C-alpha positions as CSV (number, residue, x, y, z in Angstrom):
1,X,14.6,3.1,4.9
2,X,14.8,-0.6,4.0
3,X,12.8,-2.8,6.3
4,X,10.7,0.1,7.5
5,X,7.1,-0.8,8.3
6,X,4.6,2.0,7.8
7,X,2.2,0.4,10.2
8,X,4.6,1.2,13.0
9,X,3.8,4.9,12.3
10,X,0.1,4.2,12.8
11,X,0.7,2.3,16.1
12,X,3.1,4.9,17.5
13,X,0.7,7.8,16.8
14,X,-2.3,5.9,18.1
15,X,-0.5,5.0,21.3
16,X,0.6,8.6,21.9
17,X,-3.0,10.0,21.4
18,X,-4.6,7.3,23.5
19,X,-2.2,7.9,26.4
20,X,-2.9,11.7,26.4
21,X,-6.6,10.9,26.4
22,X,-6.1,8.7,29.4
23,X,-7.5,5.5,27.7
24,X,-6.7,2.0,28.9
25,X,-5.2,-0.3,26.4
26,X,-8.4,-2.2,26.2
27,X,-10.2,0.9,25.0
28,X,-8.3,1.1,21.8
29,X,-6.8,-2.4,21.3
30,X,-9.2,-3.1,18.5
31,X,-7.8,-0.1,16.5
32,X,-4.4,-1.7,16.4
33,X,-5.7,-4.4,14.1
34,X,-7.4,-4.2,10.7
35,X,-10.8,-5.8,10.9
36,X,-10.4,-7.6,7.6
37,X,-7.5,-8.2,5.2
38,X,-8.1,-9.9,1.8
39,X,-5.2,-11.0,-0.4
40,X,-6.0,-12.2,-3.9
41,X,-4.1,-13.6,-6.9
42,X,-5.5,-11.8,-9.9
43,X,-5.0,-13.5,-13.3
44,X,-5.1,-11.5,-16.6
45,X,-4.6,-12.6,-20.2
46,X,-2.0,-10.4,-21.7
47,X,-2.2,-9.1,-25.3
48,X,0.4,-11.7,-26.4
49,X,-1.9,-14.5,-25.2
50,X,0.1,-15.3,-22.0
51,X,-1.4,-15.2,-18.6
52,X,0.2,-13.2,-15.7
53,X,-0.9,-13.2,-12.1
54,X,-0.7,-10.1,-9.9
55,X,-1.1,-9.8,-6.2
56,X,-4.0,-7.7,-5.0
57,X,-5.2,-6.5,-1.6
58,X,-8.2,-4.9,0.1
59,X,-7.9,-4.0,3.7
60,X,-10.7,-2.8,5.9
61,X,-9.2,-1.3,9.0
62,X,-12.4,-0.2,10.7
63,X,-16.1,0.1,10.0
64,X,-17.0,1.3,13.5
65,X,-18.2,4.7,12.2
66,X,-19.5,3.6,8.8
67,X,-18.6,1.8,5.6
68,X,-14.8,1.4,4.9
69,X,-13.6,4.1,2.6
70,X,-10.3,4.4,0.8
71,X,-8.4,4.5,-2.5
72,X,-7.2,1.8,-4.8
73,X,-3.5,2.0,-5.6
74,X,-1.7,0.4,-8.6
75,X,2.0,0.3,-7.9
76,X,4.7,-2.5,-8.3
77,X,6.0,-2.1,-4.7
78,X,2.8,-2.3,-2.7
79,X,2.5,-4.9,0.1
80,X,0.0,-5.8,2.8
81,X,1.7,-3.7,5.5
82,X,1.6,-0.6,3.4
83,X,-2.0,-1.1,2.5
84,X,-2.9,-1.8,6.1
85,X,-1.3,1.5,7.2
86,X,-3.1,3.4,4.4
87,X,-6.4,1.9,5.5
88,X,-5.8,2.9,9.1
89,X,-4.9,6.4,8.1
90,X,-8.3,6.5,6.3
91,X,-10.1,5.5,9.5
92,X,-8.6,8.5,11.4
93,X,-8.9,10.9,8.5
94,X,-12.6,10.3,8.2
95,X,-13.1,10.7,11.9
96,X,-11.1,14.0,12.0
97,X,-13.3,15.6,9.4
98,X,-16.5,14.1,10.8
99,X,-17.8,12.1,8.0
100,X,-19.6,8.7,8.6
101,X,-17.0,6.4,7.2
102,X,-14.4,4.0,8.5
103,X,-11.1,3.2,6.7
104,X,-10.1,0.9,3.9
105,X,-7.5,0.7,1.2
106,X,-6.8,-1.5,-1.8
107,X,-3.9,-2.2,-4.1
108,X,-2.6,-4.2,-7.0
109,X,1.1,-4.9,-7.3
110,X,1.5,-3.7,-10.9
111,X,3.2,-1.0,-12.9
112,X,0.2,0.4,-14.9
113,X,2.5,2.1,-17.4
114,X,3.8,-1.4,-18.5
115,X,0.3,-2.6,-19.4
116,X,-1.8,-1.8,-22.5
117,X,-5.1,-0.2,-21.9
118,X,-6.8,-3.5,-22.7
119,X,-4.6,-5.4,-20.2
120,X,-5.3,-2.8,-17.5
121,X,-9.0,-2.9,-18.1
122,X,-9.0,-6.7,-18.0
123,X,-6.9,-6.7,-14.8
124,X,-9.2,-4.2,-13.1
125,X,-12.3,-6.3,-14.0
126,X,-10.7,-9.4,-12.7
127,X,-9.6,-7.7,-9.5
128,X,-13.1,-6.2,-9.0
129,X,-14.7,-9.7,-9.4
130,X,-12.3,-11.1,-6.7
131,X,-13.0,-8.4,-4.1
132,X,-16.7,-7.9,-5.0
133,X,-17.8,-10.0,-1.9
134,X,-16.4,-7.4,0.5
135,X,-17.0,-4.1,-1.3
136,X,-20.3,-2.2,-1.9
137,X,-22.0,1.1,-1.3
138,X,-22.9,0.1,2.3
139,X,-19.7,-1.9,3.2
140,X,-16.5,-0.6,1.5
141,X,-16.2,2.1,-1.2
142,X,-13.0,2.3,-3.2
143,X,-11.7,5.5,-5.0
144,X,-8.8,6.5,-7.2
145,X,-5.3,6.6,-5.7
146,X,-1.7,6.4,-7.0
147,X,-1.8,4.7,-10.5
148,X,-5.6,4.8,-10.9
149,X,-8.1,7.4,-12.1
150,X,-11.7,8.0,-12.9
151,X,-11.6,5.7,-16.0
152,X,-10.5,2.8,-13.7
153,X,-13.3,3.6,-11.4
154,X,-15.7,3.4,-14.3
155,X,-14.5,-0.1,-15.1
156,X,-15.1,-1.1,-11.5
157,X,-18.7,0.4,-11.6
158,X,-19.5,-1.6,-14.8
159,X,-18.1,-4.9,-13.5
160,X,-19.7,-4.6,-10.1
161,X,-23.0,-3.6,-11.6
162,X,-22.9,-6.6,-14.0
163,X,-22.3,-8.9,-11.0
164,X,-25.2,-7.4,-9.1
165,X,-27.5,-7.3,-12.1
166,X,-28.4,-3.6,-11.8
167,X,-26.7,-0.2,-12.0
168,X,-24.7,0.4,-8.8
169,X,-22.7,3.7,-9.2
170,X,-22.2,4.1,-5.4
171,X,-19.7,1.2,-5.2
172,X,-16.9,3.7,-5.9
173,X,-16.3,7.4,-5.8
174,X,-14.0,9.5,-8.0
175,X,-15.7,8.1,-11.1
176,X,-16.6,9.9,-14.4
177,X,-19.3,12.5,-14.1
178,X,-21.4,10.6,-16.7
179,X,-21.4,7.5,-14.4
180,X,-22.5,9.4,-11.3
181,X,-19.3,11.2,-10.3
182,X,-19.3,14.5,-8.5
183,X,-18.4,17.9,-9.9
184,X,-15.3,19.1,-8.0
185,X,-14.0,15.6,-7.1
186,X,-11.0,15.8,-9.4
187,X,-9.5,18.8,-7.6
188,X,-10.9,18.1,-4.1
189,X,-7.7,16.8,-2.5
190,X,-5.5,19.7,-3.8
191,X,-8.3,22.2,-2.9
192,X,-8.4,20.8,0.6
193,X,-4.6,21.1,0.9
194,X,-4.8,24.8,-0.3
195,X,-7.6,25.6,2.2
196,X,-5.6,24.0,5.0
197,X,-2.4,25.8,4.0
198,X,-4.2,29.1,4.1
199,X,-5.6,28.3,7.5
200,X,-2.2,27.2,8.9
201,X,-0.3,30.2,7.6
202,X,-3.0,32.5,9.0
203,X,-2.7,30.7,12.4
204,X,1.0,31.4,12.2
205,X,0.5,35.0,11.5
206,X,1.2,34.7,7.8
207,X,-0.7,35.1,4.5
208,X,-0.6,32.7,1.6
209,X,-0.2,35.6,-0.8
210,X,3.5,36.1,-1.5
211,X,4.5,33.0,0.4
212,X,7.3,30.8,-1.1
213,X,6.2,27.2,-1.8
214,X,7.8,23.9,-2.8
215,X,5.6,21.0,-4.0
216,X,7.0,17.5,-4.2
217,X,5.0,15.3,-6.6
218,X,3.1,16.3,-9.7
219,X,0.4,13.7,-9.8
220,X,-3.2,14.8,-9.2
221,X,-2.6,15.9,-5.6
222,X,0.6,17.8,-6.2
223,X,-0.4,19.4,-9.5
224,X,-3.7,20.7,-8.3
225,X,-2.1,21.9,-5.0
226,X,0.5,23.8,-7.0
227,X,-2.2,25.2,-9.3
228,X,-4.5,26.4,-6.6
229,X,-1.8,27.7,-4.2
230,X,-0.3,29.6,-7.2
231,X,-3.8,31.1,-7.9
232,X,-3.9,32.3,-4.3
233,X,-0.9,34.5,-5.0
234,X,1.8,32.4,-3.5
235,X,5.2,32.1,-5.2
236,X,5.7,28.4,-6.1
237,X,9.5,28.2,-6.5
238,X,9.9,24.4,-6.9
239,X,8.0,21.4,-8.1
240,X,9.1,17.8,-8.8
241,X,8.0,14.5,-10.3
242,X,9.6,11.1,-10.5
243,X,12.2,12.3,-13.0
244,X,13.5,15.5,-11.5
245,X,12.7,18.8,-9.7
246,X,12.7,22.2,-11.2
247,X,13.4,25.5,-9.3
248,X,13.2,29.2,-9.9
249,X,13.7,31.6,-7.0
250,X,11.5,34.2,-8.7
251,X,8.6,31.7,-9.0
252,X,7.7,29.1,-11.6
253,X,5.2,29.5,-14.4
254,X,2.8,27.0,-12.9
255,X,0.1,27.2,-15.6
256,X,2.7,26.5,-18.3
257,X,4.2,23.6,-16.4
258,X,0.8,22.0,-15.7
259,X,0.0,22.2,-19.4
260,X,3.3,20.6,-20.2
261,X,2.8,17.6,-17.8
262,X,-1.0,17.3,-18.3
263,X,-2.2,13.7,-18.6
264,X,1.2,12.3,-17.9
265,X,2.4,13.1,-21.4
266,X,5.7,14.7,-20.4
267,X,8.1,14.5,-17.5
268,X,9.7,17.5,-15.9
269,X,13.2,16.5,-17.0
270,X,12.2,17.5,-20.5
271,X,10.8,20.9,-19.5
272,X,12.5,23.8,-21.4
273,X,11.5,26.8,-19.3
274,X,13.7,29.2,-17.3
275,X,14.4,26.8,-14.5
276,X,17.3,25.2,-12.5
277,X,17.1,21.4,-12.3
278,X,17.3,19.9,-8.8
279,X,16.5,16.5,-7.3
280,X,13.7,15.5,-5.0
281,X,16.1,15.5,-2.0
282,X,17.1,19.1,-2.7
283,X,13.5,20.2,-3.1
284,X,12.6,18.9,0.4
285,X,15.4,21.0,2.0
286,X,14.7,24.3,0.3
287,X,14.3,27.4,2.5
288,X,10.6,28.1,1.8
289,X,7.6,29.3,3.8
290,X,5.5,26.2,2.8
291,X,6.5,22.6,1.8
292,X,3.9,20.3,0.4
293,X,5.2,16.7,0.2
294,X,2.7,15.1,-2.2
295,X,4.6,12.1,-3.5
296,X,5.0,8.8,-1.5
297,X,5.2,7.7,2.1
298,X,8.3,8.3,4.2
299,X,9.9,11.0,2.0
300,X,10.7,13.0,5.1
301,X,12.6,10.7,7.5
302,X,15.4,10.4,10.0
303,X,18.0,10.8,7.2
304,X,16.9,14.2,6.0
305,X,14.6,15.8,8.6
306,X,17.5,17.7,10.2
307,X,18.1,19.4,6.8
308,X,14.4,20.6,6.4
309,X,14.3,24.4,6.3
310,X,10.6,25.0,5.5
311,X,8.7,27.2,7.9
312,X,5.6,25.0,7.6
313,X,4.8,21.5,6.2
314,X,1.4,20.6,4.9
315,X,1.2,16.9,4.0
316,X,-0.3,16.1,0.6
317,X,0.7,12.5,0.4
318,X,-0.4,9.8,2.9
319,X,2.3,9.2,5.5
320,X,5.1,11.3,4.0
321,X,6.8,11.9,7.4
322,X,8.1,9.1,9.6
323,X,7.8,9.1,13.4
324,X,11.5,9.7,13.8
325,X,11.3,12.7,11.5
326,X,8.3,14.1,13.3
327,X,10.3,14.3,16.5
328,X,13.2,16.0,14.8
329,X,10.8,18.6,13.1
330,X,9.1,19.2,16.5
331,X,12.5,19.9,18.0
332,X,13.2,22.4,15.2
333,X,9.9,24.1,15.7
334,X,8.5,23.3,12.3
335,X,4.8,22.8,12.4
336,X,3.5,19.8,10.4
337,X,-0.2,19.7,9.3
338,X,-0.8,16.0,9.1
339,X,-2.1,14.0,6.1
340,X,-5.3,12.9,8.0
341,X,-6.3,16.6,8.1
342,X,-4.5,18.3,5.2
343,X,-5.4,15.9,2.4
344,X,-8.9,15.0,3.6
345,X,-10.5,17.0,0.8
346,X,-10.6,14.0,-1.5
347,X,-12.5,11.8,0.9
348,X,-14.8,14.7,1.9
349,X,-15.9,15.2,-1.7
350,X,-16.0,11.4,-2.1
351,X,-18.5,11.4,0.7
352,X,-20.5,14.2,-1.1
353,X,-20.4,12.0,-4.3
354,X,-21.7,9.0,-2.3
355,X,-24.5,11.1,-0.8
356,X,-25.5,12.4,-4.3
357,X,-25.5,8.8,-5.6
358,X,-27.8,7.7,-2.8
359,X,-30.1,10.6,-3.2
360,X,-30.1,10.5,-7.0
361,X,-29.7,14.3,-6.8
362,X,-26.6,16.1,-8.0
363,X,-25.1,19.4,-6.9
364,X,-23.3,22.1,-8.9
365,X,-19.6,22.6,-8.4
366,X,-19.9,25.8,-6.5
367,X,-22.1,24.0,-3.9
368,X,-19.5,21.1,-3.6
369,X,-16.6,23.6,-3.2
370,X,-18.4,25.7,-0.6
371,X,-19.4,22.6,1.5
372,X,-15.8,21.3,1.2
373,X,-14.3,24.6,2.4
374,X,-16.8,24.9,5.3
375,X,-16.0,21.3,6.5
376,X,-12.2,21.7,6.1
377,X,-12.2,25.1,8.0
378,X,-14.2,23.5,10.8
379,X,-11.8,20.5,11.0
380,X,-8.7,22.7,11.0
381,X,-10.0,25.0,13.8
382,X,-10.9,21.9,15.9
383,X,-7.5,20.3,15.4
384,X,-5.4,23.5,15.8
385,X,-7.4,24.4,18.9
386,X,-6.8,21.1,20.7
387,X,-3.2,21.1,19.7
388,X,-2.7,24.5,21.3
389,X,-4.8,23.6,24.4
390,X,-2.9,20.4,25.0
391,X,0.5,21.8,23.9
392,X,1.0,19.0,21.5
393,X,1.9,18.8,17.8
394,X,-0.9,19.3,15.2
395,X,-0.6,15.6,14.2
396,X,-1.2,14.5,17.8
397,X,-4.1,17.0,18.0
398,X,-5.7,15.4,14.9
399,X,-5.3,12.0,16.4
400,X,-6.7,13.1,19.7
401,X,-9.9,14.1,17.9
402,X,-10.0,11.0,15.7
403,X,-9.3,8.5,18.4
404,X,-11.8,10.0,20.8
405,X,-14.6,9.9,18.3
406,X,-13.9,6.3,17.4
407,X,-13.5,5.1,21.0
408,X,-16.7,6.9,22.0
409,X,-18.5,5.2,19.1
410,X,-17.2,1.8,20.3
411,X,-18.5,2.6,23.8
412,X,-21.9,3.7,22.5
413,X,-22.2,0.4,20.6
414,X,-21.2,-1.6,23.6
415,X,-18.2,-3.0,21.7
416,X,-15.7,-2.2,24.6
């Protein structure tokens, strides 16, 4: 996979959807290019007194349908093309589920585990100051992603509010409840994946109860997905993190495993339960009813797609399946519920959080979860319906809906 450009995935899927919709290249040319890309060099004084400089990015792919919306990733291997692809996926994700946002994404090229808490806080404050001119509640709203969390969002709120001179909680979502966060936000992505998995299995004539499931990735998305899918009565037979995978054909003790890895305090390689150790590659090729890839991009690719035996794939991560793998899976008759639908629960509840911040009126968790389920159900039915009607993959169906909404908005504005 060396040299692979994830933005090629975006362009290939966009082209396919636009061609099916009968659009001229001039109708969607603007969507091939991010509106704005900011690269910054972020200095931070380390605990030993030295100064290090980290590369930072914030990309706004589209603000056609509303403020840019997307996570903030801390990972040593990020680059501008990856961030651009993630920003574009956010544009289409928000359109699929019908919320009034465009797409954005941010990143710092840093391994947060190698920094002290003080260094991480100072780095976040410095980065916030450098991207402050282009973010804000009405322009671009970051959120947690890989390597960041509610605490990091709290530091951003505080820094941005100090720069503005007044409290401004709406600048980010996914922040602590005490700072204006929403109940239900922490589990929203995993809850959305669970809702989508239930809908997809039902559409295929199956039930989630008793289904065998493998989940790759035990970060927030994977762990919550495993927890909620297990609670629905499914048999989660395998999970994995960066260190290893664990497998038990009779089903894993998910509550015990989640307690073990909670807060990142332990890795699965040190788990002592009744399990067989497997690697991430083996997990992806298990013969299960449902596979949830919830780790990184491009995990399912041309090298391993032919070995996939899952009956259904519901994408938890952003971009876990390459274009080449998609074609192979389609040939094998394995449905893939795409990231821009399956993992949209996080941005949906981020939208709810933003609305609550704007209204200064907060909802209880039951209300948040009910509204999330209603919106995810509606989005699934729309995407599944058009995919069946047009005889295309579910991914292409999702892009048909998203691209059509964005192009129609461009036309209404007189932009094309």
